[in-house]
FIMARSE-266327 format. One record per residue (C-alpha): x, y, z; residue number from 1; residue in three letters. Coordinates in steps of 0.5 Angstrom, whole numbers. Example, Ala and Ser with C-alpha at 12.3 -4.5 7.8 and 13.67 -1.06 7.14 Angstrom:
2
<atom><x>25</x><y>-9</y><z>16</z><n>1</n><res>ALA</res></atom>
<atom><x>27</x><y>-2</y><z>14</z><n>2</n><res>SER</res></atom>
# end
This chain:
115
<atom><x>10</x><y>-16</y><z>11</z><n>1</n><res>UNK</res></atom>
<atom><x>4</x><y>-19</y><z>15</z><n>2</n><res>UNK</res></atom>
<atom><x>2</x><y>-19</y><z>21</z><n>3</n><res>UNK</res></atom>
<atom><x>1</x><y>-25</y><z>26</z><n>4</n><res>UNK</res></atom>
<atom><x>-2</x><y>-27</y><z>32</z><n>5</n><res>UNK</res></atom>
<atom><x>2</x><y>-31</y><z>37</z><n>6</n><res>UNK</res></atom>
<atom><x>0</x><y>-36</y><z>42</z><n>7</n><res>UNK</res></atom>
<atom><x>0</x><y>-31</y><z>47</z><n>8</n><res>UNK</res></atom>
<atom><x>-7</x><y>-29</y><z>44</z><n>9</n><res>UNK</res></atom>
<atom><x>-13</x><y>-29</y><z>50</z><n>10</n><res>UNK</res></atom>
<atom><x>-19</x><y>-30</y><z>45</z><n>11</n><res>UNK</res></atom>
<atom><x>-21</x><y>-23</y><z>47</z><n>12</n><res>UNK</res></atom>
<atom><x>-24</x><y>-21</y><z>40</z><n>13</n><res>UNK</res></atom>
<atom><x>-21</x><y>-14</y><z>40</z><n>14</n><res>UNK</res></atom>
<atom><x>-18</x><y>-14</y><z>34</z><n>15</n><res>UNK</res></atom>
<atom><x>-23</x><y>-17</y><z>29</z><n>16</n><res>UNK</res></atom>
<atom><x>-28</x><y>-11</y><z>28</z><n>17</n><res>UNK</res></atom>
<atom><x>-21</x><y>-7</y><z>27</z><n>18</n><res>UNK</res></atom>
<atom><x>-18</x><y>-10</y><z>21</z><n>19</n><res>UNK</res></atom>
<atom><x>-20</x><y>-6</y><z>14</z><n>20</n><res>UNK</res></atom>
<atom><x>-19</x><y>-12</y><z>10</z><n>21</n><res>UNK</res></atom>
<atom><x>-23</x><y>-17</y><z>14</z><n>22</n><res>UNK</res></atom>
<atom><x>-17</x><y>-21</y><z>15</z><n>23</n><res>UNK</res></atom>
<atom><x>-18</x><y>-23</y><z>22</z><n>24</n><res>UNK</res></atom>
<atom><x>-22</x><y>-29</y><z>24</z><n>25</n><res>UNK</res></atom>
<atom><x>-24</x><y>-33</y><z>30</z><n>26</n><res>UNK</res></atom>
<atom><x>-21</x><y>-39</y><z>31</z><n>27</n><res>UNK</res></atom>
<atom><x>-24</x><y>-45</y><z>27</z><n>28</n><res>UNK</res></atom>
<atom><x>-28</x><y>-40</y><z>22</z><n>29</n><res>UNK</res></atom>
<atom><x>-27</x><y>-41</y><z>14</z><n>30</n><res>UNK</res></atom>
<atom><x>-24</x><y>-35</y><z>10</z><n>31</n><res>UNK</res></atom>
<atom><x>-25</x><y>-33</y><z>4</z><n>32</n><res>UNK</res></atom>
<atom><x>-21</x><y>-27</y><z>0</z><n>33</n><res>UNK</res></atom>
<atom><x>-28</x><y>-24</y><z>-2</z><n>34</n><res>UNK</res></atom>
<atom><x>-30</x><y>-23</y><z>5</z><n>35</n><res>UNK</res></atom>
<atom><x>-30</x><y>-16</y><z>7</z><n>36</n><res>UNK</res></atom>
<atom><x>-27</x><y>-14</y><z>0</z><n>37</n><res>UNK</res></atom>
<atom><x>-29</x><y>-12</y><z>-7</z><n>38</n><res>UNK</res></atom>
<atom><x>-25</x><y>-17</y><z>-10</z><n>39</n><res>UNK</res></atom>
<atom><x>-28</x><y>-22</y><z>-15</z><n>40</n><res>UNK</res></atom>
<atom><x>-25</x><y>-28</y><z>-19</z><n>41</n><res>UNK</res></atom>
<atom><x>-18</x><y>-31</y><z>-19</z><n>42</n><res>UNK</res></atom>
<atom><x>-13</x><y>-28</y><z>-15</z><n>43</n><res>UNK</res></atom>
<atom><x>-6</x><y>-29</y><z>-15</z><n>44</n><res>UNK</res></atom>
<atom><x>-4</x><y>-31</y><z>-8</z><n>45</n><res>UNK</res></atom>
<atom><x>3</x><y>-29</y><z>-4</z><n>46</n><res>UNK</res></atom>
<atom><x>6</x><y>-36</y><z>-7</z><n>47</n><res>UNK</res></atom>
<atom><x>4</x><y>-35</y><z>-14</z><n>48</n><res>UNK</res></atom>
<atom><x>-2</x><y>-39</y><z>-14</z><n>49</n><res>UNK</res></atom>
<atom><x>-9</x><y>-37</y><z>-17</z><n>50</n><res>UNK</res></atom>
<atom><x>-15</x><y>-38</y><z>-12</z><n>51</n><res>UNK</res></atom>
<atom><x>-22</x><y>-36</y><z>-13</z><n>52</n><res>UNK</res></atom>
<atom><x>-24</x><y>-30</y><z>-8</z><n>53</n><res>UNK</res></atom>
<atom><x>-30</x><y>-33</y><z>-7</z><n>54</n><res>UNK</res></atom>
<atom><x>-27</x><y>-40</y><z>-4</z><n>55</n><res>UNK</res></atom>
<atom><x>-28</x><y>-42</y><z>3</z><n>56</n><res>UNK</res></atom>
<atom><x>-21</x><y>-44</y><z>6</z><n>57</n><res>UNK</res></atom>
<atom><x>-20</x><y>-48</y><z>12</z><n>58</n><res>UNK</res></atom>
<atom><x>-18</x><y>-44</y><z>18</z><n>59</n><res>UNK</res></atom>
<atom><x>-11</x><y>-43</y><z>19</z><n>60</n><res>UNK</res></atom>
<atom><x>-12</x><y>-44</y><z>27</z><n>61</n><res>UNK</res></atom>
<atom><x>-17</x><y>-47</y><z>30</z><n>62</n><res>UNK</res></atom>
<atom><x>-16</x><y>-45</y><z>37</z><n>63</n><res>UNK</res></atom>
<atom><x>-15</x><y>-38</y><z>37</z><n>64</n><res>UNK</res></atom>
<atom><x>-16</x><y>-32</y><z>32</z><n>65</n><res>UNK</res></atom>
<atom><x>-11</x><y>-31</y><z>26</z><n>66</n><res>UNK</res></atom>
<atom><x>-10</x><y>-27</y><z>20</z><n>67</n><res>UNK</res></atom>
<atom><x>-9</x><y>-29</y><z>13</z><n>68</n><res>UNK</res></atom>
<atom><x>-3</x><y>-26</y><z>10</z><n>69</n><res>UNK</res></atom>
<atom><x>-6</x><y>-26</y><z>3</z><n>70</n><res>UNK</res></atom>
<atom><x>-11</x><y>-21</y><z>6</z><n>71</n><res>UNK</res></atom>
<atom><x>-6</x><y>-16</y><z>11</z><n>72</n><res>UNK</res></atom>
<atom><x>-4</x><y>-10</y><z>9</z><n>73</n><res>UNK</res></atom>
<atom><x>-1</x><y>-8</y><z>16</z><n>74</n><res>UNK</res></atom>
<atom><x>-7</x><y>-3</y><z>15</z><n>75</n><res>UNK</res></atom>
<atom><x>-3</x><y>2</y><z>10</z><n>76</n><res>UNK</res></atom>
<atom><x>-7</x><y>6</y><z>6</z><n>77</n><res>UNK</res></atom>
<atom><x>-13</x><y>6</y><z>12</z><n>78</n><res>UNK</res></atom>
<atom><x>-8</x><y>8</y><z>19</z><n>79</n><res>UNK</res></atom>
<atom><x>-1</x><y>10</y><z>21</z><n>80</n><res>UNK</res></atom>
<atom><x>0</x><y>3</y><z>25</z><n>81</n><res>UNK</res></atom>
<atom><x>-3</x><y>-4</y><z>24</z><n>82</n><res>UNK</res></atom>
<atom><x>-10</x><y>-3</y><z>28</z><n>83</n><res>UNK</res></atom>
<atom><x>-10</x><y>-10</y><z>31</z><n>84</n><res>UNK</res></atom>
<atom><x>-3</x><y>-9</y><z>34</z><n>85</n><res>UNK</res></atom>
<atom><x>-6</x><y>-2</y><z>37</z><n>86</n><res>UNK</res></atom>
<atom><x>-12</x><y>-5</y><z>41</z><n>87</n><res>UNK</res></atom>
<atom><x>-9</x><y>-12</y><z>43</z><n>88</n><res>UNK</res></atom>
<atom><x>-9</x><y>-12</y><z>51</z><n>89</n><res>UNK</res></atom>
<atom><x>-3</x><y>-17</y><z>50</z><n>90</n><res>UNK</res></atom>
<atom><x>1</x><y>-15</y><z>44</z><n>91</n><res>UNK</res></atom>
<atom><x>1</x><y>-22</y><z>40</z><n>92</n><res>UNK</res></atom>
<atom><x>0</x><y>-18</y><z>34</z><n>93</n><res>UNK</res></atom>
<atom><x>7</x><y>-18</y><z>31</z><n>94</n><res>UNK</res></atom>
<atom><x>10</x><y>-18</y><z>24</z><n>95</n><res>UNK</res></atom>
<atom><x>10</x><y>-24</y><z>21</z><n>96</n><res>UNK</res></atom>
<atom><x>17</x><y>-25</y><z>18</z><n>97</n><res>UNK</res></atom>
<atom><x>15</x><y>-31</y><z>13</z><n>98</n><res>UNK</res></atom>
<atom><x>12</x><y>-25</y><z>9</z><n>99</n><res>UNK</res></atom>
<atom><x>17</x><y>-19</y><z>7</z><n>100</n><res>UNK</res></atom>
<atom><x>13</x><y>-14</y><z>3</z><n>101</n><res>UNK</res></atom>
<atom><x>15</x><y>-7</y><z>2</z><n>102</n><res>UNK</res></atom>
<atom><x>10</x><y>-1</y><z>4</z><n>103</n><res>UNK</res></atom>
<atom><x>9</x><y>-1</y><z>-4</z><n>104</n><res>UNK</res></atom>
<atom><x>7</x><y>-8</y><z>-4</z><n>105</n><res>UNK</res></atom>
<atom><x>2</x><y>-7</y><z>1</z><n>106</n><res>UNK</res></atom>
<atom><x>-1</x><y>-1</y><z>-2</z><n>107</n><res>UNK</res></atom>
<atom><x>-2</x><y>-5</y><z>-8</z><n>108</n><res>UNK</res></atom>
<atom><x>-5</x><y>-11</y><z>-4</z><n>109</n><res>UNK</res></atom>
<atom><x>-10</x><y>-6</y><z>-1</z><n>110</n><res>UNK</res></atom>
<atom><x>-12</x><y>-3</y><z>-8</z><n>111</n><res>UNK</res></atom>
<atom><x>-13</x><y>-10</y><z>-10</z><n>112</n><res>UNK</res></atom>
<atom><x>-18</x><y>-12</y><z>-5</z><n>113</n><res>UNK</res></atom>
<atom><x>-21</x><y>-5</y><z>-5</z><n>114</n><res>UNK</res></atom>
<atom><x>-23</x><y>-4</y><z>-12</z><n>115</n><res>UNK</res></atom>
# end
């Protein structure tokens, strides 16, 4: 499953540079699937909808750092544990129960993001 950042976030920013998928954004910043990845064209999202990888999307949070679930792979294929959680000084990077994914699904997502 994807990782989420809880309300306990102190906006320190330690997590953002650690993400190999560029799935973490500062509050208020727009995101796209292509940011920090090689994905191009139409991409099928977790909910089955299709989005252009270059499309700029509204921030998921305006007040604190956030993780885009469609880009989060829990660092599978890169590291042994989610790096955002490893560096977070207040332990606010936790599994997001809304996005249940197997290791194989996370690795497939990683392969889709980094061709």
